[in-house]
Every structure is written in structure tokens, then in C-alpha cells.
C-alpha positions as CSV (number, residue, x, y, z in Angstrom):
1,M,184.8,49.8,142.3
2,L,188.0,48.2,143.4
3,Q,188.6,47.9,147.1
4,D,191.4,45.4,147.6
5,P,194.8,47.2,147.9
6,K,196.6,44.7,145.8
7,T,194.0,44.9,143.0
8,I,194.2,48.7,143.2
9,R,198.0,48.7,142.8
10,Y,197.7,46.5,139.7
11,Y,195.0,48.8,138.3
12,Q,197.2,51.8,138.8
13,R,200.2,50.1,137.3
14,L,198.2,48.9,134.2
15,S,196.4,52.3,133.7
16,D,199.6,54.2,134.0
17,T,201.4,51.9,131.5
18,L,198.5,52.1,129.0
19,S,198.6,55.9,129.2
20,E,202.3,55.9,128.7
21,L,202.1,53.6,125.7
22,W,199.5,55.8,124.2
23,R,201.8,58.8,124.5
24,R,204.6,56.8,122.9
25,G,202.4,56.2,119.8
26,Y,200.8,52.8,120.4
27,R,197.2,52.6,119.4
28,S,194.0,50.9,120.6
29,Q,194.7,47.4,119.3
30,E,198.2,47.3,120.7
31,L,196.9,48.6,124.0
32,Q,194.3,45.8,124.1
33,L,196.9,43.2,123.4
34,F,199.1,44.6,126.2
35,R,196.0,44.7,128.6
36,D,195.1,41.1,127.7
37,G,198.6,39.9,128.3
38,F,198.8,41.7,131.6
39,I,195.5,40.1,132.8
40,T,196.6,36.7,131.6
41,A,199.9,37.0,133.5
42,L,198.0,37.8,136.6
43,R,195.8,34.7,136.1
44,Y,198.7,32.4,135.6
45,G,200.7,34.0,138.4
46,Q,197.8,33.5,140.7
47,E,198.4,36.9,142.2
48,L,194.7,37.7,142.6
49,D,191.7,35.5,142.8
50,S,189.4,35.2,139.8
51,G,186.8,37.6,141.3
52,Q,189.5,40.3,141.8
53,I,190.8,39.8,138.3
54,Y,187.3,40.0,136.8
55,R,186.7,43.4,138.6
56,L,190.1,44.6,137.5
57,E,189.3,43.7,134.0
58,Q,186.0,45.5,134.1
59,E,187.6,48.7,135.6
60,I,190.5,48.8,133.1
61,T,188.0,48.2,130.2
62,R,186.1,51.2,131.5
63,F,189.3,53.2,131.7
64,Q,190.2,52.3,128.1
65,S,186.8,53.2,126.8
66,S,186.9,56.7,128.3
67,P,188.3,59.1,125.6
68,E,189.6,61.7,128.1
69,N,192.2,59.2,129.4
70,F,193.9,59.1,126.0
71,E,193.8,62.8,124.8
72,S,196.8,65.0,124.4
73,P,196.8,67.9,126.8
74,D,195.7,71.1,125.1
75,F,198.0,73.6,126.7
76,M,200.0,76.4,125.3
77,P,203.4,77.4,126.8
78,M,203.4,80.8,128.5
79,L,205.4,83.4,126.7
80,E,207.9,85.4,128.7
81,E,205.8,88.6,128.5
82,E,202.7,86.9,129.8
83,R,204.4,85.9,133.1
């Protein structure tokens, strides 16, 4: 579980971007490349210490392995007479 506010912000940014890329049609391999590049940039930028990066990497891997994060919503638009 992430507790550092800066790490949480990076997690939110990365998870939101991965979800958006999925909706745009990118698939698992491409998302992994993006994730790895993002994490590498954090390492080189020294934004977080190595322990925070390790925890972030664990959490985002857990996020990516959960299928419900990358499913299309199953909803039907309401018809005029149903309203």
C-alpha cells in the first residue's frame, strides 16, 4: 500500500494513463513498455527513492494484472421512453 503523497500522485497518473491508452486501442505489451519507460524516467529523474519506486512498481503491476481495470463498460444507453 502506498502512503507517500508524491508516490500516490505518480501511481494515479500512471494508472489513469494506462487506462486511457487501453481505451485508445493499445494492448498489454505496449502498456508494459509505457509502464517500464515511466518507471525508468522516475529512476533517472530521482523523483522518488528506490524503495518508493519499488512499491510503486509493485502496485502498478497489481493494477495491470487486474482484468476489471481494462474492461469496457457494459452499459446500454437509455431510450427516451424508459426515462
